[in-house]
N, C-alpha and C positions, 0 to 999 in steps of 0.2 A: 350153630349160628352160620358157619360157612355153608352148610347144606341149604339152609334157608336162603342165604344170599345167592347161591348158584341157581336155585330154583327161580328166584325172583328175576335174576338177570335173563334167564331163559324165557320167562314170560314177557319181559320187556324187549326181547330180541336183541339184546346188547352183548357186545364182547367186552368183558371186564377182566383185566389182568389179575392173576392170582394174588399178586402182592397187594393190590387195591382191595380185593375181597378180604384178605387177611387183616389189613389195616382197619377196615370198617368193623370186622368181627371182634378185633381186640379192643377197639375204642368204645363201641356201643354194646353194653352188656346188660341193659336194663330189661327190655322186653322186645318181642317180635315186632310190634308196631313201630317202635323207635328204630329198630334195625332196618326195616323196610323203608321207613321214611328217610333214613340216612342214605341208603342206596339211591333212592329216587332223587334226593337232593344233590348227590354227587353227579349222577347222570345229567341232571338238568344244568348244573353249574358248568360241567365240561361242554355241553352243547351250547349254552348261551355264550360262553367265552371262547368257543371254537378251539378248545384245547384237547389234546389226546388224554385219555384217562391215565392218571399216574397217582402215586401216593401223595405227591405234592399238591396236585389238583384236588384230591380227596380231602387232604388236610385243610386246604383253603376253603373248600365248600362246607366243611364241618366245623370251621373255626368257632362259630357262635355256640354250637352244641358242646364242643370240647371245653370252651371257656366257661360255660355255665357250670360244669362239673368242678373246675378249678376254683370258681368264685366262692364256693362253699368252704374252701380249705385255706384261703389266703388270709393271713393276718395283716392288719394295718401296719404293725411294726415291721413285718417282713418287707412290705412294699417300701416303706420309708427308708429302711436300711439299704435296700437294693438301689433305690434312686440315689441315695447319699454316696454309696460306693461307686456306682457307675459314673456319676458326674464329678466325683471328688469334692462334693459340697457337704459341709458339716450339717448334722441334723439340726443343730441350733440355728443355722442359717436358713434351712428350709422352713423352720417354724418362726423365724424372726421377721423383722419389718423391712429388711433390705429389699430394694426393688431394681437392682442392677441385673442386666441380662444373664450374668453368670449364675444367678440364683433363680430368676423368674421362670425361665423355661423348665429347669428341673422341678421347680415347685408346681408348675402347671401340669407337668407329666405325672407327678405324684398325685395331684388332684384327680386327674383323669383315671389313673390306675386304681386309686382308692374307691372311686365311684364304680368303675367297670368291673374290676376283679375282686375287690373286697366287699362290694355291695353296700358301702356306707352312704348315708344321706348327705346332702350338701351341708347341712348344719353340723353334722358330726365331723366331716372333713375340715370345715372351717375351724372347729374347735381344736382338732389335732394340729392344724397348721397355724398356730398363733392367734386364734380367736378371730379369724377372717369371717366376713359376712357371707351368707349363702350366695348372694348375687355375684360376689367376687369368685367364689368357687365355681359357680355355673359358667361364668365367662371363661375361666381357665379350662374347664372340661370341654366346652364348645370349641375353644381355640385349638386345642390339641386334636380333637376329633376332626376338625376341618383340615388341619395340617397333615394328619395321617393320610388323607386322600391325595395331597399334592406334594408333600415333602418326603423324599426317600430318607433324608437324614433323621427326621422325627420318627418315621416308621421304624428305622433301624434302632434308634435309641429305645423306643418302647419295647421292641422285640428283645433287645439285650437286657433291659431291666427285668422283663418278665422271665427270661431264662435264669437270671440270678435268683429270683425268689422261688421259682418252681424247682430249681436245683436244691435249694435249702429245705423245702418242705417235703421232698421225696424221702 
């Protein structure tokens, strides 16, 4: 895989650090087409964002690809446990009827992660979280997706919760 990536970088005329090539080779193990696509994606991402090539830039560029792999292995219970632990909110409260801010934001983050990482339907998420309507779940998912773009606090919370359940599943 490393030889393929080096050959591809030469054909692109790009200087890619060895640690970035190693990172891509370790993360993308399915086939040559995906490997080459990942390299192209990393190069395009770095160029578009005017950032030097680094492992952090490669990780950001491949986040969707890497998360797709995680999505197949994340259980809804792991997501709920991680949200509960990170925010210090009881599982019963996440699933309950309370609507105060102490519970609402963690519940919406749980909705978002259950949708994005566990791949559950809106109806299934609503059922897990106290029989909520699918439109309520959709609103929660959209709200967190919007806040991820603008709020470093929400972005940090989502990252921290993901690290909790990724650590458990490994």
